[in-house]
N, C-alpha and C positions, 0 to 999 in steps of 0.2 A: 485392578481398580476399574470401575465401570466409567465409560465416557458419559459425561453429562453435557447436554446441549445448553449453551449459554442463552439466557433470556434477555440479557442486557449487557452493555459494555460501559466502561468508564469514559470520562471525557478524554483522557489520554489515548485510550484505545481507539475511540471514534476518530480523533484527530489524525492518528497514524493511518487508519483505514482510508480516510478521505483525502489525506495529503494536505490538510490545512492545519493552521496553528491552534493550539489549545485555547489561546486567548480569543480567537475568532469563534470557536465552538462555544465558549462561555458566553460571549456576546449574543450569539444566536439563541442559546438556551434562555438567557435572561429576557430576551425580547419575545420569547414564545415561538420562535421560528423552528426550533427543534424541541419537541417534547422531552422532558427529562423528569426524573424523580430522585429523591434522596433517601439513602439508606445509611443511617448514622451520619457520618461526615462525608460520605461518598456520593457524588452525583452520578446517576446512571441514565443511559439512553436505551430504550427498549429495542431489541433486535427487530421486531416487526416494523418499527418506524424506519430503521436502516434499510430493511428489505424493500419497503415501499418507496423510499427515496431512490434506491438504485434501479428499481424497475419502472419508475415514473408514475406510480399510483399514489404518491404521498400528496395529501391535500391539506395544507395548513389551515385554510378557511374552515374545513370540516372540523378540525380539532378546536378551533376558537369558538365555533358555534355550539359545540357540545359542552362547553364549560358552564 
């Protein structure tokens, strides 16, 4: 089986990666502090957003201004 690079993670996966509660992640997503998208019933957070958050290049204002 070929390894496939994930392009997004679930709310649960993100909360485990960051060490914060799922409820806190939900609140941040609903406020637009963390960009997310929905596939069916599942909310996902793009990996590029996570990478930007971890390396300090994430700019919430840039996302808001692009909407």
